[in-house]
LOVOFI-458056 format. One record per residue: x, y, z of N, C-alpha, C, O in turn. Coordinates in steps of 0.02 Angstrom, whole numbers, plus 50000, padded with zeros to 5 digits. Layout:
BEGIN
XYZXYZXYZXYZ;...
END
This chain:
BEGIN
503035064549958503145059550004502745055250047502145055950057;503115050850071502885045850092503235042350176503815040950191;502675041750211502955041050294502485035650315501935034050292;503005031750392502785028050411502975028150500503595027750503;502735028550558502745030850616502505024850647501935022550648;503145022350678503295017250722503045019050794503415022750827;502425016750823502285021050893502825017350929503285020950947;502875011550942503285004551004503705008750998503665012451047;504265010950948504935012250969505175020450937505725022950926;504415022950930504685029350924505155032350868505585036650875;504895028150797505395029850752504755031850682504225028950670;505025036950651504665039450611505035039150533505505042750516;504695033850489505415033450430504785036250373504215034350362;505315042850340505155046550277505365045850209505975046750210;505195044850156505565042950075505055045850033504525048950039;505325044250001504775048449928505345047049847505765042949830;505095051949823505735053249748506475053949776506825058649758;506685049449815507435051349843507645045549841507205041249835;508265043549844508735038249840508815036049921508965030349939;508685042149969508735038950029508175038250068507705041550046;508055034750126507495036050170507605037350228507905033150262;507415042950256507755046050320507405045250407506825045750427;507745044550426507555041350503507525046250566507935050750577;507015044950603506985052050640506935045750711506615040550703;507375047550789507065045150814506605050450871506855054850905;506115049150869505665054150921505795054351009505645059051046;506135047551033506175049251090506795053051104506865056351155;507375052351046508175054751086508075061451049508485065651067;507555064150994507335069550956508095068050908508525071750933;508295065450870508885064250831508995062450771509015056350779;509105063350709509145061150667509605054550660510185054250680;509335050150633509725044750605509955042750548509495043050507;510685039850510510855038350457510385037950421509875034950439;510465041050358510195039850292510105031750280510555027550289;509575030650264509395021750219509565023050148509145025950114;510085021350123510095017450045509615013050010509505007050021;509205018949942508515013249930508905006549895508645000849894;509645008449864509975007749798509605006849743509735002049707;509005011949724508635011949669508495018849626508535024749642;508385017149590508245027449564507355027449568506985032249555;507235022749583506535022049564506175026649625506485025649677;505565031749636505455031749697504885028849759504315026549757;505225029949794504895023949848504085025949845503955031849836;503605021649852502755022149849502565020749930501995021549951;502995019149962502475014650030503155012950064503715011350042;502855014050133503485011550185502965007250227502405009750231;503095000150264502774999650333503254994850376503664991250347;503194994950450503694994650479503454987750490502904985650474;503914984650516503664974750537503574975950606503964978150648;502744973250612502394975950680502854970850734502844972450793;503254964750715503684961350775504314963850793504564962450847;504684968650738505334972850763505114979050751504644981650721;505574980550779505624989250772506294989150738506644992850772;506604987150694507224987850658507134986150580507534987950537;506504982150567506624980550516505834984950462505294986250490;505884985650428505314986350370505434983750322505884979750310;504804986850268504574986250191504384992050162504124997250182;504604989550101504494996850052504304995849984504544991249951;504004998849967503774998149893503975003049839503915008849857;504245002049769504365007449736504005006349674503665001249667;504055011649618503875012049577503825008649512503345008249474;504445006149505504714999749453504364994249458504344990149412;503874993349541503734986049533504204983149618503934980549667;504654984149612505094979749668504894981649752504814987349775;504854976949779504824975449850505484974849907505824969849919;505524979649928506194979449954506114978350035505754982750059;506354973650085506564972950152507134974050198507544969650210;507144980050225507874984450258507474980950330506954979450358;508424981350333508464981850428508964986650428509434986650389;508834992150485509074996850504509614997950547509855003250567;509824990350564510494988750591510974989150557511504990850583;510914987650477511554984650436511634991750388511284992550338;512104996550410512085001450383512525001750311512455006350271;512904997250303513074996150236512674993750182512674996350127;512184986550204511954982950167511294982250206511154976550226;510834987950222510354988150223509624983850191509094982450220;509824982750131509164976850097509514969950114510084967750106;508924967350140508794960550160508604954850115508884949450104;507964957950088507874953650044507554957249978507614963349981;507334955749938506924958049859506384954949838506294948949840;505944959649815505394955449806505234959249724505024964949721;505354955349666505054957149605504464953749555504514951649497;504194953949577503544949349539502944953349481502514950549447;503114960549485502624965349472503354968349434503964967849441;502824971949386503254979149336502944985049337503134989849304;502344984949384501784990849388501994994949453502294992449501;501795001249449501805005749514501565002949565500975001349561;501875001649620501755000049681501215005949710501365011949711;500545003249735500135011249782500295006949857500545010749899;500235002849870500255001649944500764994849958501024992149909;500864992950007501254985350042500764988050108500604993750126;500584980350138500334980550201500444975650220500404971250176;500664972950294500844966350345500074962250344499574964850369;500064957450321499664953250317499234951450407499614949750453;498664951750417498474954850487498464948750535498394948950596;498554943450495498514935850550499084933450536499414936250580;499434930250508499854926350480500784931250469500994934450421;501044930050523501814933450536502204930050474502234924150458;502424934850451503074935950387502764935450316503034933350265;502114938050324501854939450258501354946250238500934948450276;501484949350166501404953550164501084954350094501264950350051;500514960150075500224960550033500284967749998500394973050027;500184966349919500364974249903499834975349830499554971549791;499884980249836499264985249775499574987949739499984992149756;499424985349645499894988349588499654993149565499294996749599;499784994349502499095000849462498964994649414498434995449384;499314988049397498964985749343498514981149376498334975649354;498364983549426497584981049469497614973949490497194969449487;498404974249518498414965749559498404968849629498444974849643;498354964049666498564961649728498884955049726498654950049699;499504955649761499954948549779499904949349847499654954149875;500254942749881500284940949918501024938349913501304935249867;501304940749981502044936849982502174934150048501954935850103;502694928350028503064924650118503614926250105503834925750048;504024928750164504564929650171505004924050191505604925250192;504804918150206504984913550236504964908350153505094902550165;504874909150105504774907150031505324909149986505914909650001;505084910149934505214912249853505334920049858505234922849912;505534923249808505484930249794504834931449767504644937249771;504514927749743503954927749699503354925949754503344922049802;502794930949722502064931649755501924923749753502044919849706;501554921949840501184916349814500584915649817500244910949836;500444921049795499624923949770499684929449744500054934249757;498964927949675498804933549647498214936849645497944932749608;497714941449655497104941149656497214947249596497514952549604;496794944349522496694951149481495894955649481495424955149441;495984959849540495574964249572495164969449520494554969349519;495474973149482495174976249432495684977449362496234980049355;495274974649319495324975949244495554983249221495964983849176;495404986149239495664993249211496314997749257496475003649248;496614992849309496884997849341496684999749441496135002249456;497034998649476496815000549547497275008149565497825010149547;496835010449602496925018249632497115017249688497685019349699;496835014449737497135012949808496925006449845496515002549820;497265005149914497314998049912497664998950009498095002650034;497234993850037497244995150100497294986750118497244982350075;497404985650188497274978450217497124979850285497564982650317;496604978550315496324976450392496744975450426497134970950411;496864980050498497464976050541497464970150581497914966150594;496754970450598496514963750639496004958750574495834953350597;495894959350538495374953950519495504952750424495594957750389;495504945850395495934945950355495654948050279495644943350240;495514952250262495044956450205495524961350205495864963050254;495554964050142495844969450088495434973950045494934971750016;495624980250041495074984650000495324986649943495924988049944;495004987149883495374993449823494934996349790494344994949797;495175000749749494545004749714495195005449649495815005449649;494665005849599494665005549517495015011049521494965015249566;495485011049459495805018249433495225019549387494825015849359;495355028449387494975033249323495515031849257496115032949258;495205029549211495375029649138494935031449097494325032049100;495505032549037495035035948959494275030448978493725032948970;494305026748991493665021348974493025021849024492425022949020;493535020449077493125019749145493205026249179493365025949239;493105032749150493275038249209492555041549270492655044449323;491865039749239491425042549273491215038549340490945042149382;491295032449355491415030349411491905023949447492145019049418;491945025449512492565018449536492185014249578491775014649623;492555009549540492265002949598492745001349668493314998949664;492475002949721492764999349783492364993249801491764992149809;493154987849806492924980849817493324978049879493924978749889;492864974649919493274971149994493184963949976492654960949966;493804961749975493984955049976494194952450043494404955950089;494114944050045494354941350091495224938850048495454938249991;495454938250114496294936350103496334928150093496804925150067;495694924750121495814916650119495324914350055495334908950026;494864920750038494474918449980494644921149914495154924249901;493924919049853493964922649771493744930849772494024936149762;492944928149795492404931549801492444934049830492604931949885;492334942349818492214948549861491634947049894491114944749870;491794948649961491384950450002490824954349993490274951950008;490874962249964490534966449958490884970549916491504970449910;490304975949869490764980649798490114986449800489544985549822;490344991349775489964997149764490314999549712490894997549707;490025005049656490205011149613490065017249647489545018149678;490515021249640490515028849668490465033649605490645031349551;490265039349608490405042449542490965048149563491105050249619;491235050049499492075054049511491725059749497492055064549517;491195061649471491025069649440491395072549394491405078649386;491755068349358492095068849282491545069249215491315064349187;491475073049206491275073049127491645070149075491355067549027;492355070449080492625069249036493415066649054493685067949108;493665063849013494305061349052494835066149049495385065649075;494695069249026495355076649032495475080349064495945084149076;494855078949086494895082149165495185081949223495135086249267;495585075349224495915071949266496555073349242496775071349188;496925077849294497745080149282498155073449280498615074149240;498155069049302498695063249305498345055349328497965054349376;498595050049277498495045949317498685041849388498395037549421;499185044749393499565042549466499245045249515499405043349571;498745050049507498415053049557497805053149555497445057249528;497545044949605496625043349599496265047449593496505053149595;495485046649584495065050749611494645051149683494265055149710;494885045749695494615043649751495485043449787495885038849775;495635048849825496275048449856496665046049905497225047149926;496225042449919496475039050013495875033250024495275034450021;496305024350043495635020950061496035017650132496535014050129;495715019650190495965017150244495525011750270494965012350246;495595006150316495305003250365495245008250423495515013550439;494725003850448494895008050532495435001550597495364995450605;495825005450623496095000450669495804996150701496194992350730;495144994950711494974989950744494214988750749493964984550787;493834993050706493194992650691493144990850586493464993550540;492444983950586492494981950517492274990050470491714989550447;492544995750458492415000950449493085002950401493665001450412;492865005950357493405011050307493015015250275492405015250267;493665020850250493345025950245493965028050162494505025950141;493495032850143493925035350079493745041050054493155042950053;494495046450020494325052150027494345055649950494755053849908;493975059349943493775060549866494125067549850494225072349887;494265066649792494625073649780494455082049782494795087049773;493495080649804493215086749809493295089349898493045094449922;493755083549940493665085050014493255082850060493235084450119;492705076850011492255073250056492635066550090493135063850067;492355065150135492645057750172492025053850177491515056050204;492075048650152491585042050152491705037150182492165033450166;491255035750240491395029950268490825025350296490265025450321;491405020650275490925012550248490805006250316491245005850359;490365002850319490484997250340490454988950315489864987950299;490744984150307490624979750254490594974450308491064974450348;490074969550316490094964150358490404957450325490514956650265;490494954250359490794945850361490684940250335491004935550312;490044942050345489594934050331488724934450335488394929350326;
END
């Protein structure tokens, strides 16, 4: 199950391995009509439009990304993007430029999309050759973070990278041990060893959550 909370509108969006997205209005304490996803693939992430309380972006396991408008009950999908065939781990709005968003997929790629242009990505970063486990974008600064996936050949360490959206070379990166002695100890490739990655809403800090329950908070320098 994945959720998104729109603080200014008091709207909660909930989806997952389902063909519908549930909508709750916290101000009136009522449930709005379900939104059809028009796909059989599970929903993997949701992010509300910062400039609108009616539109949001959702990603799916088949690599598709869709823009929804809650006001259009019969045909809520207003844009579709299909520049990836891999499971999308997360989508995030560009922190500086309106109408743009980024996605991170399990094939190790981070893509930048512009809603005002074509349905294909305007830029692609190949950040992790062996796959990507988690991905996030800082809400205010033009940087994104990602962690590498646990694979049969790279299961002992995971690499976390901080990249500038406007550049190519990473700002910083480090390796952390997973605690695995063999890949067979890891239950599923869709559950990353670092179970979560998130930026601080204002400061240049980010946190990673590990499978053993520990949380690691790191800072990053921009120059």
